[in-house]
C-alpha positions, 0 to 999 in steps of 0.5 A: 500500500502506498500510503502517501499521507502528505500527498493529496491522493485524489488529485495526485499533487504535492501536499498543498493546503492552508499553511498557518502563518501564525504557527508559533502564536498558536503554539503559545496560545494553546500551550501546545509545546508539551503536546509537541514534545510528547508526540515527537518523543524527543526526536527532532526530525519527527518533531519537525514533521509533526509541526509541518503536518499540524501547521497545514490542516487538511480541508478535503474530506476525502483526504481526511478520511484517508488519513484516518483509515491509515491511522487506524491501520497504524494503531492496529500494527503499531509494532510494525510501524515502530520497527519501520521507523527505527531502521533509518534512525539506527542507520543515521546514528550508526553513520554519525558514529562512523563519520570519517570527516575528510576521509569520507569523500563520496566516491562510488567505492566509498558509497558502496562500501558504506552501504554494505557496512550499513546493510551488514549492521542492519542484518546482524542487529 
């Protein structure tokens, strides 16, 4: 299933909807900071996604219904979704630990070697 929650599935266009320009005021007025912290679980990348999605509310009922159905599926299979999310996060952390500075030049050989190492890391974990 191609979820595409941030795309308008019905028109096959990029996610374009109302963007709240006074987002920081809304966060302050409604005291949303603790909610954002809980939703993101301390993950800055996920926090940015949450803010982007919440600051662009959907207006199309079909798209809203589609997201609700996807959320139901996620809630039924939470462990699978968490595992899917953990994989790139683990690779990102491993990359950060193995960063070689100047020696990490992106030649085809280095990219292939790095990809092989990350695959090996994921398969042995």
